[in-house]
C-alpha positions in Angstrom: 11.4 -46.0 33.0 9.8 -42.7 31.8 8.2 -44.7 28.7 6.7 -42.2 26.1 5.6 -39.6 28.6 8.6 -36.9 27.2 6.1 -34.5 25.1 9.1 -33.5 22.8 10.8 -35.9 20.2 14.1 -37.7 21.3 16.6 -39.3 19.4 17.9 -42.7 20.5 21.6 -42.9 19.4 23.4 -46.5 19.5 26.8 -46.1 18.1 28.3 -49.7 18.1 31.4 -51.1 16.3 29.8 -52.5 13.2 26.7 -49.5 12.5 25.3 -46.7 13.8 21.3 -46.9 15.0 18.9 -44.0 15.4 15.7 -44.3 16.3 13.1 -41.0 16.8 10.5 -41.4 19.6 7.6 -39.3 20.0 4.3 -39.5 21.8 2.8 -41.9 18.9 5.7 -44.2 18.7 8.7 -44.4 16.1 8.4 -41.7 13.7 11.7 -42.4 11.8 15.0 -44.7 12.2 18.2 -44.9 10.4 20.9 -47.6 10.2 24.4 -46.9 8.8 27.4 -49.3 8.4 30.5 -48.7 9.5 32.9 -49.8 7.2 36.1 -49.0 8.6 35.2 -50.7 12.3 39.2 -50.2 13.3 38.3 -46.7 13.8 35.4 -47.1 15.5 36.5 -45.0 18.7 37.6 -42.0 16.6 35.6 -39.0 16.1 35.7 -39.6 12.4 32.4 -41.8 13.5 30.3 -38.7 13.1 30.1 -39.3 9.5 28.5 -42.6 10.1 26.1 -40.5 12.9 25.7 -38.2 10.1 24.7 -40.9 7.1 21.8 -42.4 9.6 20.3 -38.9 10.1 20.2 -38.6 6.5 18.2 -41.9 6.5 15.9 -40.8 8.9 15.3 -37.6 8.6 14.4 -36.6 11.9 12.7 -33.4 13.2 14.5 -33.2 16.4 18.3 -33.2 17.2 18.1 -34.0 21.2 19.8 -37.3 21.8 20.2 -39.7 24.4 23.5 -41.4 23.4 24.7 -45.1 24.6 27.6 -46.3 26.2 28.8 -49.6 25.5 29.0 -51.7 28.9 32.7 -52.2 28.2 33.2 -48.8 28.7 31.9 -48.6 32.5 32.2 -50.3 35.6 29.1 -51.6 37.2 29.1 -50.8 41.0 26.2 -52.0 43.5 26.1 -50.7 47.0 23.7 -50.2 49.7 23.0 -47.1 52.0 20.9 -46.1 54.8 17.3 -44.9 53.2 17.0 -41.9 55.3 20.1 -40.1 54.5 19.7 -36.5 54.0 20.5 -35.8 50.2 23.6 -33.6 50.6 24.9 -36.9 52.7 24.0 -39.1 50.3 25.5 -37.4 47.5 28.7 -37.3 49.7 28.6 -41.3 50.5 27.8 -41.8 46.4 31.2 -40.0 45.9 32.9 -42.1 48.6 31.5 -45.2 46.8 32.5 -44.2 43.4 36.2 -43.5 44.4 36.5 -46.6 46.0 35.1 -48.9 42.7 36.9 -46.5 40.4 40.3 -47.9 39.2 41.6 -44.2 38.3 41.6 -40.9 40.1 37.8 -39.8 41.1 38.7 -36.3 39.4 38.8 -38.4 36.2 35.3 -40.2 36.5 32.0 -39.6 35.2 29.3 -41.7 37.3 25.7 -42.0 37.9 23.5 -44.2 40.3 19.7 -45.1 40.4 18.1 -46.7 43.1 17.2 -50.4 42.8 13.8 -51.8 44.1 12.3 -55.3 44.0 8.5 -55.7 44.3 8.4 -51.8 45.4 10.8 -52.6 48.1 14.4 -51.0 47.9 17.3 -53.0 47.1 20.1 -50.5 47.2 21.9 -48.9 44.2 23.3 -49.2 41.2 26.3 -47.1 39.8 28.0 -46.9 36.4 31.3 -45.3 36.3 33.2 -44.3 33.3 36.2 -42.2 32.5 35.2 -38.6 32.1 37.3 -38.5 29.0 35.6 -41.2 27.2 32.0 -39.6 27.7 33.5 -36.2 26.4 35.2 -37.8 23.4 31.6 -39.6 22.8 29.6 -36.3 23.3 32.1 -34.7 21.1 31.6 -36.6 18.5 28.0 -36.7 18.3 27.8 -32.9 18.5 30.0 -33.0 15.7 27.3 -34.5 13.8 25.4 -31.9 14.4 23.2 -33.3 17.2 22.8 -32.0 21.1 23.3 -34.5 23.8 20.2 -34.9 26.2 21.7 -37.7 28.2 24.7 -40.2 27.7 23.3 -43.8 29.1 24.3 -47.4 28.8 22.9 -49.2 26.1 22.5 -52.5 28.0 21.1 -50.9 31.0 18.2 -49.4 28.7 17.5 -52.8 26.8 17.3 -54.2 30.5 14.7 -51.7 31.6 12.9 -51.9 28.1 12.8 -55.2 28.5 11.4 -55.7 32.0 8.4 -53.4 31.0 7.6 -55.8 27.9 8.3 -59.2 29.5 7.1 -61.2 32.4 9.7 -60.4 35.3 9.0 -63.6 37.2 10.8 -66.2 35.2 14.3 -66.4 33.8 14.7 -64.6 30.6 18.0 -65.1 28.7 18.7 -62.3 26.4 21.4 -62.3 23.4 23.1 -59.4 21.8 24.9 -60.5 19.4 26.8 -57.4 17.7 29.8 -57.1 15.5 32.5 -58.1 17.5 30.8 -59.2 20.7 28.1 -61.7 21.6 26.7 -60.7 25.3 24.3 -63.3 26.9 22.7 -62.2 30.1 19.9 -63.3 32.2 16.9 -61.2 33.5 14.8 -61.8 36.4 12.9 -59.8 38.8 13.7 -56.9 36.6 17.2 -57.2 37.1 20.2 -58.9 35.7 21.6 -61.9 37.5 23.9 -63.5 35.0 26.1 -61.7 32.3 28.6 -63.4 30.2 30.6 -61.6 26.9 32.2 -63.7 24.2 34.6 -62.2 21.7 32.4 -63.6 18.6 30.2 -61.5 16.4 29.2 -60.8 13.1 32.6 -59.8 12.3 33.6 -63.7 12.3 31.1 -63.7 9.4 32.1 -60.9 7.3 35.9 -62.6 7.8 35.0 -65.6 6.6 32.9 -64.3 3.3 36.1 -61.9 2.9 38.4 -65.0 2.6 36.0 -67.1 0.4 35.0 -64.2 -2.2 38.2 -62.7 -2.1 36.4 -59.4 -0.8 37.7 -56.9 1.3 36.0 -57.2 4.9 34.8 -54.0 4.2 32.9 -54.8 0.6 32.1 -58.4 2.2 30.0 -56.3 5.1 28.4 -54.3 2.6 27.5 -57.2 0.5 26.3 -59.1 3.4 24.2 -56.2 4.0 22.8 -55.7 0.5 22.3 -59.8 0.0 24.3 -59.3 -2.8 26.3 -62.7 -2.3 25.8 -65.6 -4.8 24.3 -68.7 -2.7 26.6 -72.0 -2.8 29.7 -70.9 -0.4 27.8 -67.8 1.4 24.9 -70.2 2.7 27.4 -72.7 4.0 29.7 -69.8 5.6 26.7 -68.5 7.1 25.0 -71.8 8.6 28.5 -72.2 10.2 28.8 -68.9 11.7 25.2 -69.3 13.1 26.0 -72.9 14.5 29.2 -71.3 16.5 27.0 -68.7 17.5 24.5 -71.0 19.2 27.3 -73.0 20.6 28.5 -70.1 22.5 25.4 -69.3 23.5 24.7 -72.9 24.8 28.1 -72.6 26.8 27.1 -69.6 28.2 23.9 -70.9 29.5 25.5 -73.8 30.9 27.7 -71.4 32.9 24.7 -69.6 34.0 22.8 -73.2 35.2 26.2 -73.9 37.0 26.7 -70.5 38.8 23.0 -69.9 39.8 21.4 -73.1 40.7 18.9 -71.0 42.6 16.9 -69.1 39.9 16.5 -71.9 37.4 16.5 -71.9 33.7 15.6 -69.5 31.4 12.3 -70.1 30.0 13.1 -68.1 26.7 15.2 -66.4 24.8 15.3 -63.0 23.1 18.1 -62.2 20.2 18.8 -58.6 19.3 21.8 -57.0 17.6 23.5 -57.4 13.9 23.3 -61.4 14.3 19.4 -61.3 14.4 19.1 -59.7 11.0 20.9 -63.0 9.7 18.5 -65.2 8.2 18.0 -68.4 10.1 19.6 -67.2 13.2 16.5 -67.8 15.6 16.4 -71.5 14.1 19.9 -72.3 14.8 19.8 -70.9 18.5 16.5 -73.1 19.2 17.7 -76.2 17.7 21.1 -76.0 19.7 19.5 -74.7 22.8 15.9 -76.7 22.8 14.6 -73.3 24.0 12.2 -70.9 22.0 13.9 -67.9 20.7 12.5 -64.6 19.0 14.0 -61.7 17.9 13.2 -58.8 19.9 11.1 -56.2 18.3 10.2 -52.4 19.6 6.2 -52.5 20.2 6.3 -49.1 18.4 7.9 -50.5 15.6 5.0 -50.6 13.3 4.8 -46.8 13.4 7.9 -46.6 11.9 7.6 -48.2 8.6 9.1 -51.2 6.8 12.4 -49.8 7.8 11.8 -50.1 11.5 10.2 -53.5 11.1 13.1 -55.1 9.0 15.8 -53.5 11.4 13.9 -53.8 14.6 16.2 -56.2 16.3 19.1 -54.2 15.6 17.6 -50.9 16.3 16.3 -52.2 19.7 19.2 -50.4 21.6 18.5 -47.1 20.1 14.8 -47.4 20.8 15.5 -48.7 24.5 17.9 -45.2 25.0 15.2 -43.2 23.2 12.9 -44.6 26.3 14.9 -43.6 28.8 14.8 -39.8 28.1 16.1 -38.1 31.1 16.0 -34.6 29.6 
């Protein structure tokens, strides 16, 4: 991880189904940030998303236009492989292409891929590769350019978060990480600087906005905006939110049980970190603590205090963008 070494400022751009998050990172930490709701989530894959990026940029008013952009982990294929450590560079590249061709369920000509060496305790453990459709990457880059930014690099948001957390936490004990986003919740367990378990559930904040929409007779877009603005009256909204958080906690508990069943050698997690949109819902950490009997904290960027009140208030939702900016490859 390169951390804050780059001399130039860089933007981390996390384009989610429910919101666009942007963080501007300099040597001094977070200089600015922005979060723009995507009120037409069904259009999330369309180029029209550049308007949401522009809205987030208006909030952040960054000095740089260079961005490290995140791909969703659902858009890539992860492949691990081992090769001899003494291969000449040209042969290594050829072997990597062969690995990509074997792992991709589409033609190699249609693929965009990258790889990194993996180490544990300073010892080489092979390579990890991410493979995506080249058309997916190009569409993402085109959307970012339409918003007036240049693409410094394309990364996988979940991988960037894993690297950032490895620098912030104890690598020697299992750590549960729950990314509770708009459409999905992803629970992973990190150990030794890597991910030893991953589980995805199609349950996220859209379930909460859907329930609020039905209860108050609002469109889902209006319910989403009202929830963000804390503009819904107490009573039904409070009850619906508590039920949503209980469901979220139950999903997390089932995922933890799957981990314990499948990885008996790794031991139970000693702590859970929560990030994503659901981390902003009042009472989320408490609901998870009560269900899991586990310490639960909303993750925050170490440099968040430099970004003002907005960075502090929205830090758990901004963490993906922060992690992407940390990994400036340019």
